[in-house]
C-alpha positions as CSV (number, residue, x, y, z in Angstrom):
1,M,-10.2,-23.9,-2.9
2,K,-6.6,-22.8,-3.9
3,I,-3.4,-22.7,-1.4
4,Q,-0.3,-20.7,-1.5
5,V,3.2,-21.6,0.0
6,R,6.5,-19.9,0.2
7,L,9.4,-22.2,-1.2
8,S,12.9,-21.3,-0.6
9,G,15.5,-21.8,-3.4
10,K,17.2,-20.2,-6.3
11,F,16.1,-18.1,-9.6
12,E,18.2,-19.4,-12.6
13,R,18.4,-17.5,-15.7
14,L,19.4,-19.6,-18.6
15,L,20.6,-17.9,-22.2
16,L,18.8,-19.5,-25.2
17,N,20.1,-18.5,-28.2
18,A,23.9,-17.9,-27.4
19,T,26.7,-19.3,-25.4
20,Q,27.5,-16.0,-23.6
21,T,26.2,-12.5,-23.3
22,T,27.5,-9.9,-25.4
23,S,28.8,-6.7,-23.5
24,V,27.4,-3.4,-24.7
25,S,29.6,-0.2,-24.7
26,L,28.3,2.9,-22.9
27,N,28.3,4.7,-26.5
28,Y,26.0,2.2,-27.7
29,L,23.6,2.8,-25.1
30,I,23.6,6.4,-25.2
31,Q,23.0,6.0,-29.2
32,E,20.0,3.9,-28.4
33,V,18.9,6.0,-25.8
34,Q,18.9,9.0,-28.3
35,A,17.3,7.0,-31.1
36,I,14.5,6.2,-28.9
37,S,14.0,9.5,-27.5
38,T,14.0,11.1,-31.0
39,K,11.7,9.0,-32.3
40,Y,9.0,9.2,-29.6
41,Q,9.4,13.3,-29.3
42,R,11.4,13.2,-26.0
43,R,14.1,15.2,-28.0
44,T,15.8,17.3,-25.3
45,P,18.4,16.5,-22.9
46,E,16.0,17.2,-20.2
47,L,13.2,14.8,-21.2
48,L,15.9,12.3,-22.1
49,R,17.1,12.4,-18.5
50,H,13.6,12.1,-17.0
51,S,12.2,9.5,-19.4
52,F,14.8,6.7,-19.0
53,G,15.8,6.8,-15.4
54,L,19.1,9.1,-15.9
55,D,18.1,11.5,-13.4
56,F,21.1,10.6,-11.5
57,I,23.6,11.8,-14.4
58,P,23.8,15.8,-14.3
59,E,22.4,17.4,-17.6
60,S,26.1,18.7,-18.9
61,V,27.6,15.2,-18.2
62,L,24.7,13.5,-20.4
63,I,25.3,16.0,-23.2
64,N,29.0,15.3,-23.1
65,L,28.0,11.6,-23.4
66,C,25.7,12.3,-26.5
67,K,28.4,14.4,-28.3
68,Q,31.0,11.7,-27.4
69,S,28.3,8.7,-29.0
70,R,27.7,10.6,-31.9
71,G,31.5,12.0,-32.6
72,A,30.4,15.7,-32.2
73,M,33.1,18.4,-31.1
74,R,30.5,20.8,-30.1
75,A,27.3,20.4,-28.2
76,S,25.6,22.5,-30.9
77,D,26.3,19.7,-33.4
78,I,23.9,17.3,-31.7
79,Y,21.2,19.4,-32.0
80,Q,18.8,20.0,-34.8
81,V,17.4,23.3,-33.3
82,P,20.1,24.4,-30.9
83,A,18.1,27.3,-29.3
84,L,15.4,24.8,-28.2
85,K,18.2,21.9,-27.7
86,L,16.0,19.4,-30.0
87,L,18.6,16.7,-30.7
88,K,18.9,15.4,-34.1
89,H,17.4,12.1,-35.2
90,I,19.6,9.3,-34.8
91,D,18.8,5.7,-36.3
92,S,18.4,2.3,-34.0
93,Q,21.1,-0.4,-34.3
94,L,18.8,-2.5,-32.5
95,N,18.0,-4.6,-35.5
96,D,21.6,-5.4,-36.2
97,R,22.1,-7.0,-33.0
98,D,21.0,-10.5,-31.7
99,I,18.1,-10.2,-29.5
100,Q,19.2,-12.4,-26.3
101,E,16.5,-14.9,-25.0
102,Y,16.4,-16.4,-21.6
103,A,14.7,-19.3,-19.9
104,Y,13.9,-18.7,-16.3
105,N,13.3,-21.6,-13.5
106,F,13.1,-21.6,-9.6
107,V,15.3,-24.5,-8.2
108,C,14.4,-25.7,-4.7
109,E,14.6,-28.8,-2.8
110,E,11.0,-30.1,-3.9
111,G,12.1,-29.7,-7.6
112,S,12.3,-27.0,-10.4
113,I,9.6,-24.6,-11.4
114,S,9.7,-23.2,-15.3
115,L,8.9,-19.4,-15.2
116,T,7.7,-17.2,-17.9
117,A,9.4,-13.9,-18.5
118,E,6.3,-12.1,-17.1
119,D,6.6,-13.4,-13.8
120,T,6.7,-10.7,-11.4
121,Q,8.5,-12.6,-8.6
122,I,11.5,-13.1,-10.9
123,P,14.4,-10.7,-9.4
124,I,16.4,-8.4,-11.7
125,F,19.4,-10.0,-13.0
126,S,22.1,-7.5,-13.9
127,G,25.3,-8.3,-16.3
128,A,26.3,-11.6,-16.6
129,V,24.5,-13.1,-13.2
130,C,22.6,-16.1,-13.7
131,E,21.5,-17.3,-10.2
132,Q,19.9,-15.5,-7.4
133,M,18.7,-17.0,-4.2
134,G,15.2,-16.1,-3.1
135,N,11.7,-17.1,-2.1
136,Y,8.9,-17.9,-4.6
137,L,5.4,-17.8,-3.7
138,L,3.6,-21.0,-5.0
139,T,-0.1,-21.0,-5.8
140,L,-1.7,-24.5,-6.1
141,Q,-5.2,-24.9,-7.6
142,E,-5.0,-28.8,-7.5
143,S,-2.9,-31.6,-6.2
144,D,-0.3,-31.7,-9.0
145,Y,2.1,-29.3,-10.1
146,P,4.7,-29.5,-13.1
147,G,8.3,-30.0,-11.8
148,L,7.7,-30.4,-8.2
149,N,7.6,-33.6,-6.2
150,S,4.4,-35.3,-6.7
151,D,4.3,-36.6,-3.0
152,F,5.1,-33.2,-1.4
153,I,2.4,-31.7,-3.4
154,Q,-0.2,-34.0,-2.8
155,L,0.8,-33.9,1.0
156,L,0.4,-30.0,1.1
157,W,-2.9,-30.3,-0.6
158,N,-4.6,-33.1,1.2
159,T,-3.7,-32.1,4.3
160,S,-4.8,-28.4,3.8
161,E,-8.3,-30.0,2.2
162,D,-8.9,-32.1,5.2
163,Y,-8.0,-28.9,7.7
164,W,-10.5,-27.1,6.2
165,H,-13.2,-29.6,5.9
166,N,-12.8,-30.5,9.3
167,L,-13.3,-27.0,10.8
168,P,-16.6,-26.5,12.6
169,D,-19.1,-24.3,10.6
170,L,-18.7,-21.6,12.8
171,E,-15.1,-21.1,12.6
172,K,-15.4,-21.0,8.9
173,I,-18.2,-18.5,9.2
174,N,-15.8,-16.3,11.5
175,Y,-13.0,-16.6,9.0
176,A,-15.1,-15.0,6.0
177,L,-16.5,-12.5,8.4
178,K,-12.9,-11.5,9.5
179,S,-12.0,-11.1,6.1
180,H,-12.0,-7.8,4.2
181,D,-14.0,-9.6,1.2
182,L,-16.4,-11.9,2.1
183,N,-16.3,-13.4,-1.1
184,N,-13.0,-14.7,-1.1
185,F,-11.2,-15.0,2.1
186,F,-8.2,-16.9,3.6
187,L,-6.8,-18.6,6.6
188,N,-3.4,-19.7,7.6
189,F,-2.1,-22.9,9.1
190,D,1.2,-24.9,9.7
191,C,1.1,-28.0,7.7
192,H,3.2,-30.9,9.2
193,L,5.3,-32.7,6.5
194,S,7.5,-34.8,9.0
195,N,8.4,-34.7,12.9
196,N,10.8,-31.5,12.8
197,N,9.6,-30.3,9.5
198,F,6.4,-28.1,8.7
199,Q,5.4,-26.0,5.8
200,Q,3.1,-22.4,6.4
201,V,0.1,-22.7,4.1
202,K,-2.5,-20.1,3.3
203,I,-5.7,-21.5,2.1
204,W,-7.9,-19.6,0.0
205,I,-11.6,-20.2,0.0
206,S,-14.6,-18.6,-2.5
207,I,-17.7,-18.2,-1.0
208,E,-19.0,-20.1,-4.1
209,E,-17.5,-23.4,-2.7
210,L,-19.3,-23.3,0.8
211,P,-22.8,-25.1,1.1
212,L,-25.9,-22.7,0.6
213,R,-26.5,-22.6,4.4
214,L,-23.1,-21.3,5.2
215,R,-23.2,-18.8,2.4
216,S,-26.7,-17.6,3.6
217,A,-25.6,-17.3,7.0
218,I,-22.2,-15.1,5.9
219,T,-24.1,-12.9,3.5
220,F,-26.5,-12.1,6.2
221,L,-24.3,-11.4,9.1
222,G,-22.3,-9.4,6.8
223,F,-25.2,-7.0,6.4
224,S,-25.9,-3.9,8.5
225,S,-28.0,-4.4,11.4
226,K,-30.8,-2.3,9.5
227,I,-30.8,-4.7,6.5
228,Q,-30.5,-7.6,9.0
229,E,-34.0,-6.6,10.4
230,D,-35.5,-6.4,7.0
231,Y,-34.2,-10.0,6.0
232,I,-34.3,-12.1,9.2
233,S,-37.7,-13.2,8.7
234,N,-36.8,-15.0,5.2
235,L,-33.8,-16.9,6.7
236,T,-34.5,-20.9,6.9
237,T,-34.6,-22.7,10.3
238,D,-31.2,-24.2,9.6
239,V,-29.6,-20.5,8.5
240,Q,-31.3,-18.9,11.5
241,L,-29.7,-21.6,13.8
242,L,-26.2,-21.0,12.4
243,V,-27.2,-17.3,13.0
244,D,-27.6,-17.5,16.4
245,Q,-25.2,-19.7,17.4
246,Y,-22.5,-17.4,15.6
247,V,-23.9,-14.4,17.5
248,S,-23.8,-16.2,20.8
249,T,-20.4,-17.7,20.5
250,Y,-18.5,-14.6,18.6
251,Q,-20.4,-11.4,19.3
252,H,-20.8,-9.3,22.4
253,Q,-21.9,-5.8,23.4
254,P,-18.8,-4.0,22.3
255,I,-16.9,-1.2,24.2
256,G,-18.3,2.6,22.7
257,L,-16.7,5.7,22.7
258,P,-17.6,8.4,25.4
259,D,-20.9,10.3,24.3
260,E,-19.0,13.8,24.4
261,I,-15.6,13.9,22.6
262,Q,-14.6,17.5,21.6
263,P,-11.8,19.8,21.2
264,N,-11.0,21.9,24.4
265,P,-11.9,25.3,23.5
266,S,-9.4,26.9,25.5
267,H,-6.7,26.2,22.9
268,G,-6.2,28.3,20.0
269,S,-7.2,27.6,16.6
270,Q,-4.5,26.3,14.4
271,I,-3.6,24.5,11.3
272,S,0.1,23.7,10.3
273,F,1.7,21.2,8.0
274,V,4.4,18.5,8.8
275,I,6.2,17.3,6.0
276,D,9.7,16.0,7.0
277,S,12.1,13.1,7.3
278,G,13.0,11.7,10.6
279,K,11.1,14.3,12.6
280,N,7.5,12.8,12.5
281,R,8.1,11.1,15.9
282,R,8.4,14.6,17.7
283,T,5.1,16.0,16.6
284,I,3.1,12.5,17.4
285,H,4.8,12.2,20.4
286,Q,3.6,15.8,21.2
287,I,-0.1,14.9,20.6
288,I,0.2,12.0,22.7
289,D,1.9,13.5,25.8
290,Q,0.1,16.5,25.9
291,A,-3.3,14.6,26.1
292,S,-5.4,15.3,29.0
293,E,-9.1,14.2,28.2
294,F,-8.9,11.5,25.7
295,L,-6.9,10.2,22.9
296,L,-8.0,8.6,19.8
297,V,-5.2,6.7,18.0
298,S,-5.6,5.1,14.3
299,S,-2.4,3.7,12.5
300,Y,-2.2,1.1,9.7
301,I,0.8,-0.5,11.6
302,I,1.6,-0.3,15.2
303,E,5.0,-1.6,16.0
304,D,6.9,1.4,18.0
305,E,7.8,0.3,21.4
306,N,8.5,3.8,22.5
307,L,5.3,5.6,21.6
308,T,3.1,2.2,22.5
309,E,4.7,2.6,25.9
310,L,3.6,6.3,26.4
311,I,0.0,5.4,25.1
312,C,-0.1,2.7,27.8
313,H,1.3,5.3,30.4
314,K,-1.4,7.8,29.2
315,S,-4.4,5.1,29.3
316,A,-3.9,5.0,33.1
317,K,-5.0,8.8,33.4
318,L,-7.6,8.9,30.4
319,P,-9.9,7.2,27.9
320,V,-7.7,5.9,24.9
321,Y,-9.4,4.2,22.1
322,I,-7.3,2.4,18.9
323,L,-8.0,1.5,15.4
324,T,-5.8,-0.5,13.5
325,D,-5.6,-3.4,10.4
326,L,-4.5,-6.7,11.8
327,N,-5.1,-8.4,8.2
328,N,-1.6,-8.5,7.4
329,E,-2.4,-10.0,4.0
330,L,-3.3,-6.4,2.6
331,L,0.2,-5.2,3.7
332,D,1.9,-8.2,2.1
333,R,0.2,-7.7,-1.1
334,I,0.7,-3.8,-1.2
335,D,4.5,-4.8,-0.4
336,E,4.8,-6.9,-3.6
337,Q,4.9,-3.7,-5.8
338,I,8.2,-2.6,-3.7
339,S,11.7,-4.0,-4.6
340,D,13.2,-6.5,-2.5
341,S,16.5,-4.9,-3.3
342,M,15.8,-1.9,-1.1
343,V,18.4,-1.7,1.9
344,I,16.4,-0.7,5.2
345,P,18.4,-0.6,8.2
346,E,17.4,-3.4,10.5
347,Q,16.2,-1.0,13.3
348,Y,13.6,0.3,10.6
349,Q,12.4,-2.9,9.4
350,I,8.9,-3.9,10.3
351,T,8.8,-7.0,12.4
352,D,5.9,-9.1,13.3
353,E,7.7,-9.6,16.8
354,R,7.6,-6.0,17.3
355,K,3.9,-5.7,16.1
356,K,2.8,-8.5,18.6
357,S,4.7,-6.9,21.4
358,C,3.0,-3.6,20.9
359,L,-0.5,-5.1,20.7
360,R,0.4,-7.3,23.9
361,M,1.5,-3.9,25.7
362,V,-1.8,-2.3,24.8
363,L,-4.0,-5.3,25.8
364,S,-2.4,-5.6,29.3
365,E,-3.5,-2.3,30.0
366,N,-7.2,-3.0,28.9
367,I,-7.1,-0.4,26.1
368,P,-10.2,-0.9,23.8
369,I,-8.7,-1.9,20.2
370,R,-10.7,-2.5,16.9
371,S,-9.5,-4.1,13.7
372,G,-10.7,-3.4,10.5
373,A,-9.8,-2.1,6.8
374,F,-8.1,1.0,8.3
375,H,-5.3,2.6,6.2
376,L,-6.1,5.6,8.3
377,K,-2.9,7.4,10.1
378,T,-4.5,10.0,12.8
379,Y,-3.7,10.9,16.2
380,I,-6.3,12.9,18.2
381,S,-6.4,14.7,21.7
382,E,-8.6,17.3,22.9
383,K,-5.8,19.6,22.3
384,A,-4.6,18.9,18.6
385,A,-5.0,16.3,15.9
386,Y,-2.8,14.7,13.1
387,L,-3.7,13.2,9.6
388,G,-1.3,12.4,7.5
389,S,1.0,9.2,6.3
390,C,2.8,8.4,9.3
391,N,2.4,4.9,10.9
392,L,3.4,4.1,14.4
393,T,6.5,2.5,13.1
394,R,10.3,3.4,13.3
395,R,10.7,4.0,9.8
396,S,7.7,6.0,9.6
397,L,8.6,8.1,12.8
398,D,12.3,8.1,12.2
399,F,13.3,7.3,8.6
400,N,10.8,8.1,5.8
401,T,9.7,11.3,4.3
402,E,6.2,11.7,5.9
403,A,3.5,14.4,5.3
404,G,0.5,15.5,7.5
405,I,-1.5,18.1,8.8
406,V,-1.8,19.0,12.5
407,V,-5.3,21.0,13.4
408,S,-6.3,22.4,16.6
409,N,-9.7,23.6,18.0
410,N,-11.5,24.3,14.5
411,S,-13.8,22.7,12.7
412,Q,-11.2,20.4,11.0
413,H,-10.4,19.1,14.5
414,E,-14.2,18.5,15.2
415,H,-14.7,16.3,11.8
416,L,-11.7,14.3,12.5
417,I,-13.1,13.3,16.0
418,S,-16.4,12.6,14.2
419,Y,-14.9,10.6,11.3
420,F,-13.1,8.5,14.2
421,Q,-16.4,8.1,15.9
422,N,-17.7,6.7,12.4
423,F,-15.0,4.7,11.8
424,W,-15.2,2.9,15.1
425,Y,-19.0,2.2,15.2
426,N,-19.8,1.9,11.5
427,H,-16.9,0.3,10.2
428,S,-14.8,-1.8,12.2
429,K,-15.1,-5.5,11.9
430,N,-13.4,-7.0,15.3
431,E,-12.6,-6.4,18.5
432,V,-8.9,-7.2,19.6
433,I,-9.2,-9.2,23.0
434,P,-6.5,-11.1,25.0
435,D,-5.7,-14.7,24.2
436,A,-3.4,-17.8,25.6
437,N,-2.6,-18.3,22.0
438,S,0.9,-18.1,20.6
439,D,0.0,-14.5,19.4
440,G,-1.3,-13.3,22.9
441,F,-4.8,-12.0,21.2
442,R,-7.6,-13.1,18.9
443,L,-10.2,-11.0,17.1
444,R,-13.7,-11.2,18.1
445,S,-16.8,-10.2,15.5
446,V,-18.6,-7.0,16.7
447,I,-21.8,-5.9,15.1
448,Y,-23.7,-2.8,16.6
449,P,-27.5,-3.5,16.9
450,H,-27.9,0.0,15.3
451,Q,-25.7,2.0,13.0
452,R,-24.7,5.4,14.8
453,K,-24.9,8.6,12.8
454,Y,-21.9,11.0,12.8
455,R,-21.5,14.0,10.8
456,K,-18.9,12.6,8.1
457,N,-19.0,14.6,5.2
458,H,-16.7,17.8,5.6
459,D,-15.7,19.7,2.3
460,N,-12.0,19.3,3.4
461,F,-11.8,15.7,4.1
462,L,-12.3,13.2,1.3
463,T,-12.2,9.3,1.5
464,S,-10.7,7.3,-1.3
465,A,-13.6,7.4,-3.6
466,Q,-14.4,11.0,-3.1
467,Y,-10.4,11.7,-3.6
468,Q,-10.6,10.2,-6.9
469,Q,-13.7,11.8,-8.0
470,D,-12.6,15.3,-7.0
471,L,-9.6,14.7,-8.9
472,I,-11.4,13.7,-12.0
473,E,-13.6,17.0,-12.0
474,N,-10.4,19.2,-11.3
475,L,-8.4,17.6,-14.0
476,R,-11.1,17.8,-17.0
477,N,-10.6,21.6,-17.4
478,F,-7.0,22.0,-15.9
479,P,-4.8,24.5,-17.6
480,Q,-2.1,23.2,-19.7
481,N,0.3,25.8,-18.8
482,E,0.0,24.9,-14.9
483,Q,2.0,22.1,-13.3
484,I,0.8,19.3,-11.3
485,R,3.0,17.5,-8.6
486,I,2.4,14.2,-7.3
487,Y,4.0,12.8,-4.2
488,T,3.0,9.0,-3.5
489,R,4.6,5.7,-2.4
490,S,3.3,4.2,-5.5
491,F,1.8,5.5,-8.5
492,Q,-1.2,3.9,-10.3
493,P,-3.7,6.0,-11.9
494,S,-7.0,4.9,-13.3
495,R,-7.4,4.9,-16.9
496,E,-9.2,8.2,-16.9
497,I,-6.8,10.1,-14.4
498,A,-3.8,8.9,-16.7
499,G,-5.3,10.2,-20.0
500,Y,-5.5,13.7,-18.1
501,L,-2.2,13.5,-16.4
502,G,-0.5,12.4,-19.8
503,A,-1.6,15.5,-21.5
504,L,-0.7,17.9,-18.8
505,N,2.7,19.2,-17.3
506,T,2.7,16.6,-14.7
507,R,5.5,15.6,-12.5
508,V,5.5,12.6,-10.2
509,F,7.4,11.5,-7.1
510,I,7.6,8.0,-6.1
511,D,9.4,6.0,-3.6
512,S,13.0,5.0,-4.8
513,S,12.2,1.4,-3.8
514,A,9.3,1.0,-6.3
515,S,10.3,-2.2,-8.4
516,M,11.9,-1.2,-11.7
517,R,9.1,-3.5,-13.6
518,Y,6.1,-1.1,-12.0
519,E,7.9,1.9,-13.1
520,N,8.1,0.8,-16.5
521,F,4.7,-0.3,-16.6
522,Y,3.9,3.3,-15.5
523,R,5.6,5.2,-17.9
524,K,4.4,2.9,-20.8
525,S,0.9,2.7,-19.9
526,F,0.2,5.9,-18.3
527,N,1.9,8.2,-20.9
528,V,3.4,10.0,-17.6
529,Q,7.2,10.4,-18.5
530,N,8.3,12.7,-15.6
531,I,8.4,10.2,-12.9
532,R,11.4,10.9,-10.3
533,K,12.5,8.6,-7.7
534,I,12.8,10.2,-4.0
535,D,14.4,7.7,-1.3
536,N,12.2,6.6,1.5
537,L,9.2,8.7,0.1
538,H,6.0,7.7,2.1
539,A,4.4,11.2,1.9
540,K,0.9,11.5,-0.1
541,I,0.6,15.1,-1.6
542,T,-1.1,16.0,-4.8
543,I,-0.9,19.8,-5.9
544,L,-2.7,21.1,-8.8
545,G,-0.9,24.5,-9.8
546,D,-1.7,26.9,-7.1
547,K,-5.2,26.3,-6.7
548,I,-5.8,22.7,-5.1
549,A,-3.6,20.9,-2.7
550,Y,-4.3,17.1,-1.2
551,I,-2.5,16.1,1.8
552,G,-2.9,12.6,4.0
553,G,-2.6,9.2,4.1
554,I,-4.3,7.8,0.4
555,N,-1.6,6.9,-2.3
556,F,-2.3,7.7,-5.8
557,N,-3.5,4.1,-6.3
558,F,-6.8,4.0,-8.6
559,N,-6.0,1.8,-11.4
560,I,-7.9,-1.2,-10.0
561,D,-7.1,-3.6,-13.2
562,F,-3.3,-2.9,-12.7
563,I,-2.9,-3.1,-8.8
564,F,-4.8,-6.2,-8.5
565,H,-4.3,-8.1,-11.5
566,N,-2.6,-10.9,-9.7
567,N,-4.8,-9.9,-6.4
568,P,-8.3,-9.0,-7.5
569,N,-9.4,-9.3,-3.9
570,L,-7.5,-6.2,-2.7
571,N,-9.2,-3.0,-3.6
572,H,-7.9,0.5,-2.4
573,S,-11.3,2.1,-2.4
574,N,-12.2,-0.5,0.4
575,L,-9.6,0.8,2.7
576,H,-11.1,3.5,5.0
577,D,-8.5,6.8,5.2
578,L,-8.7,10.1,4.3
579,M,-7.1,13.1,2.5
580,Y,-7.3,16.7,3.4
581,K,-8.2,19.0,0.5
582,T,-7.4,22.7,0.5
583,T,-8.0,25.9,-1.9
584,N,-6.4,28.2,0.6
585,K,-3.4,30.0,-1.0
586,M,-1.5,30.3,2.3
587,E,-1.9,26.5,2.9
588,I,-1.1,25.6,-0.4
589,N,2.4,27.7,-0.3
590,E,3.1,26.6,2.9
591,I,2.8,23.2,1.7
592,I,5.1,23.8,-1.4
593,D,7.6,25.7,0.8
594,R,8.0,22.8,3.2
595,L,8.5,20.7,0.2
596,E,11.1,22.9,-1.3
597,N,13.1,22.9,2.0
598,L,13.5,19.1,1.6
599,N,15.3,19.7,-1.3
600,L,12.9,17.4,-3.5
601,K,13.6,18.8,-6.9
602,I,10.1,20.2,-8.4
């Protein structure tokens, strides 16, 4: 068992080898940038800008700064080959300066924690700043932690341990089955420290810690119904009893989709792309509002009250079905890669209260909701269907740059319906039902007696694993004279994909809120230097020359070792999502044109 608590306090930075920080001139910084760039063959002003995060400086200004730092009178004097703009070599002066070393601490009411410089929770300190207020996520694996009040730690640990051990077996099984990872799952509870003080605690449990009979019951219940039929006769009596009790307590005959859901053939066939900032609401509102036969909704997050009210209004006239992901741990972990310094207007920030309010609205109208590992953003009616990056959040609908495809009355429309049916029947884990608790709902495990078969393979739609494999196959022999463009919220290619991208003409556009720490890791580890930041970029698009384009909801996140080095239980390949793949020249050109209209530099 391990537990996690979030402590409030301040981060301190202490200079170890000097009494004060040493100021650095702009000329010195520009000299060092040139020294490193010429050493590593990034020898043109353009490459220098992109490799050191200096895109905000116009190239002409950067050239003048290089002249000034070298004491040159003319621009040609700074080049070894003026025609190619290859900068002359310059030696680094870093060895002549003292390297400033710092110690880092987190100080809170409960004590002080010594931090290593590599701790990803340390905020970025600028200039002479030595203190910053913030929160620290503390992980405990025993009832003691150096520097913190021993009574406080022991109370947290002992109370958490008692809470877990006193839980009924069926509840323990249910927590495991509701998790995206049966082998390592968590539960939240409020640890009361005094009459008016409590600390929210997250308890993590490894399945190896459980008694054999619980492990066996969890493993069996996690199987598909077909595998269960093959193994049920092998269960011991005590495990069979647990399984029967769990099924009778938590499972029920789930609500199914109508047998016949298909596009209305009276509408014309169409494919179009929506790549825009602040205009996604209109597209999705139109699909929902114009639905007259059925409405299928899948959104990773649902917290926009206006569209939720519209969905509720439509549910009085036609069947509505919703897929979402109510495991907030996934969202929390993904957002650890995003800088806390990004300023988002309050009305666009995701809030738990808005999410709960929207869920209560939907449940009050008796709309069927299923929860699972769904990162899918799709909105489908008999008239049209959207697949893309846009969630039902204020930020996605009104603020972010999002990208998606809208299809109507064609094979793509039919297959999106089929994918939704497949996810509903074969990949959702829980049904969301009203409850009298503080949230207003609870999750109830659902396992169908038999998995239903739906057409789920379509050349134009790729799951995360298929998307990764398709990229690898197309990058292996990709021409070096053609350009690759990747638009993504975050960028973590696998080692194999990174090797291909580093050797090709690759341009990567990521959200500007990505932490500098992660951005530097991208450049160093993946040898992809042309990474540019775009404000509020949430679109997911990959373009391979003029031959292939991918657009949808899957981030360019394939490096499991990097993404999850602190969170090994989260795996993007386990999230259900789709990308649309096209080799149609007209469609590829439309995607490129819409990107150019947004003034995103290519």
